[in-house]
FIMI-261382 format. One line per 10 residues: number of its first residue (from 1); their letters; for each residue x negated, y negated, z of N, C-alpha, C, O, CB. Coordinates in steps of 0.05 Angstrom, whole numbers, plus 5000, padded with zeros to 4 digits. Glycine has a CB too. Layout:
! FIMI-261382
NUM) A) X Y Z X Y Z X Y Z X Y Z X Y Z ~ ...
***
This chain:
! FIMI-261382
1) MKRRDLIRHL) 7948 4911 1310 7931 4919 1288 7905 4904 1291 7904 4880 1298 7945 4913 1260 ~ 7883 4917 1285 7857 4905 1285 7854 4884 1263 7865 4888 1241 7835 4926 1283 ~ 7840 4863 1268 7837 4841 1248 7823 4851 1223 7831 4844 1201 7821 4818 1260 ~ 7803 4868 1226 7789 4878 1203 7806 4895 1185 7803 4896 1161 7764 4893 1211 ~ 7825 4910 1198 7844 4927 1182 7863 4909 1166 7870 4915 1143 7859 4946 1200 ~ 7872 4887 1179 7890 4869 1165 7876 4856 1141 7887 4854 1119 7901 4847 1184 ~ 7851 4847 1145 7837 4834 1124 7832 4854 1101 7833 4846 1077 7810 4823 1134 ~ 7826 4878 1108 7822 4899 1087 7848 4903 1071 7848 4905 1047 7814 4926 1100 ~ 7871 4903 1085 7897 4906 1072 7903 4882 1054 7912 4886 1031 7920 4908 1093 ~ 7896 4858 1063 7901 4834 1046 7884 4835 1021 7894 4830 0999 7894 4809 1062
11) EVNGCQFLRE) 7859 4843 1023 7841 4843 1000 7848 4865 0980 7846 4862 0956 7813 4846 1009 ~ 7858 4888 0990 7866 4910 0973 7891 4901 0957 7894 4910 0934 7873 4935 0989 ~ 7908 4885 0968 7932 4876 0955 7928 4850 0940 7948 4836 0933 7954 4872 0975 ~ 7904 4842 0934 7899 4820 0915 7895 4793 0928 7894 4773 0914 7920 4818 0896 ~ 7894 4791 0954 7890 4765 0968 7860 4760 0970 7844 4778 0971 7903 4765 0996 ~ 7853 4734 0970 7825 4727 0971 7820 4707 0994 7838 4692 1002 7816 4714 0945 ~ 7796 4708 1005 7787 4689 1025 7786 4662 1013 7775 4658 0991 7760 4698 1037 ~ 7798 4642 1026 7797 4614 1016 7777 4598 1032 7758 4586 1021 7825 4602 1017 ~ 7780 4597 1059 7762 4581 1075 7766 4588 1105 7785 4602 1112 7767 4550 1071 ~ 7748 4579 1121 7750 4582 1150 7761 4557 1162 7752 4535 1155 7722 4589 1163
21) GGNHTIYVNR) 7782 4559 1179 7792 4537 1193 7780 4535 1221 7760 4548 1226 7823 4538 1195 ~ 7792 4520 1239 7782 4518 1266 7784 4544 1281 7764 4554 1291 7797 4497 1281 ~ 7807 4556 1282 7811 4581 1296 7823 4602 1279 7831 4623 1288 7829 4576 1320 ~ 7825 4597 1253 7838 4615 1234 7821 4618 1209 7804 4602 1203 7866 4605 1227 ~ 7827 4640 1195 7815 4644 1168 7838 4642 1148 7859 4654 1153 7801 4672 1166 ~ 7834 4627 1127 7856 4622 1108 7852 4641 1084 7831 4643 1072 7855 4593 1098 ~ 7874 4656 1078 7874 4674 1055 7895 4664 1035 7916 4653 1043 7880 4703 1064 ~ 7890 4669 1009 7908 4660 0988 7914 4683 0970 7897 4700 0964 7895 4636 0973 ~ 7939 4684 0960 7947 4702 0939 7951 4685 0914 7971 4672 0911 7974 4718 0947 ~ 7931 4686 0897 7931 4668 0874 7952 4675 0853 7961 4657 0839 7903 4668 0861
31) TNKKVSSVPR) 7960 4700 0851 7981 4707 0831 8008 4696 0839 8023 4688 0822 7982 4737 0829 ~ 8014 4695 0865 8039 4684 0875 8037 4655 0885 8057 4643 0892 8050 4702 0896 ~ 8012 4645 0885 8007 4618 0895 8017 4614 0923 8031 4594 0929 8020 4597 0876 ~ 8010 4633 0941 8018 4632 0969 7993 4632 0987 7973 4643 0980 8036 4656 0976 ~ 7995 4618 1010 7973 4616 1028 7983 4623 1056 8006 4617 1063 7961 4587 1028 ~ 7965 4636 1072 7972 4642 1100 7946 4643 1116 7924 4647 1105 7986 4669 1102 ~ 7949 4638 1142 7925 4638 1159 7925 4663 1177 7946 4672 1186 7924 4613 1176 ~ 7901 4674 1181 7897 4697 1198 7881 4688 1223 7859 4678 1220 7882 4720 1183 ~ 7893 4692 1247 7878 4683 1271 7853 4699 1275 7851 4722 1267 7896 4684 1295 ~ 7834 4688 1289 7809 4702 1295 7810 4715 1322 7795 4708 1340 7785 4682 1294
41) HNEIFDYLVK) 7828 4735 1324 7830 4751 1348 7823 4780 1340 7828 4787 1317 7859 4750 1361 ~ 7813 4796 1357 7807 4823 1351 7832 4839 1345 7832 4856 1328 7791 4836 1373 ~ 7853 4834 1360 7878 4848 1358 7900 4828 1350 7902 4807 1363 7886 4863 1384 ~ 7916 4834 1329 7937 4816 1320 7963 4831 1323 7966 4854 1315 7933 4808 1290 ~ 7983 4817 1336 8009 4829 1341 8023 4837 1315 8019 4824 1294 8026 4810 1357 ~ 8039 4859 1316 8052 4870 1292 8071 4850 1279 8072 4849 1254 8067 4895 1299 ~ 8085 4834 1295 8104 4816 1283 8089 4794 1267 8099 4784 1247 8122 4803 1305 ~ 8065 4787 1276 8049 4767 1262 8037 4779 1236 8035 4765 1216 8026 4757 1280 ~ 8030 4804 1237 8021 4818 1213 8042 4818 1192 8037 4813 1168 8012 4847 1220 ~ 8067 4824 1200 8090 4824 1181 8094 4797 1170 8100 4794 1146 8115 4834 1195
51) KICKDLEIPS) 8092 4776 1186 8096 4749 1177 8074 4741 1156 8081 4728 1136 8096 4729 1200 ~ 8049 4748 1162 8028 4741 1144 8032 4755 1117 8029 4742 1096 8000 4749 1156 ~ 8040 4780 1117 8045 4795 1092 8069 4783 1078 8068 4781 1053 8050 4825 1098 ~ 8089 4775 1092 8113 4763 1080 8105 4736 1067 8114 4730 1045 8135 4759 1100 ~ 8089 4720 1081 8080 4694 1071 8065 4697 1045 8068 4681 1026 8063 4679 1091 ~ 8049 4718 1043 8032 4723 1019 8046 4739 0998 8036 4744 0976 8006 4736 1027 ~ 8071 4748 1004 8087 4764 0986 8073 4790 0977 8071 4796 0954 8094 4748 0961 ~ 8063 4805 0997 8051 4831 0992 8065 4851 1010 8079 4843 1029 8020 4830 0998 ~ 8062 4877 1005 8075 4897 1022 8064 4895 1051 8041 4889 1055 8070 4926 1011 ~ 8082 4901 1070 8075 4899 1098 8054 4921 1105 8056 4943 1096 8099 4902 1115
61) AK) 8035 4913 1122 8015 4932 1132 8027 4950 1153 8044 4941 1168 7990 4917 1142 ~ 8017 4974 1155 8028 4993 1175 8011 4993 1200 8017 5007 1219 8031 5021 1164
***
């Protein structure tokens, strides 16, 4: 999945940008008080997309 598509999915599901890390972007789901990092790669593997969505407690991206 493309990184921009994942970020769009996170923001549609209520997640917000928190900060930039060294090699990752940190997103937070304030309603569930969950945090996850999104790597800065153009393409993100599907299993990692599922893990990020699970960490943030939002529906999995397709």
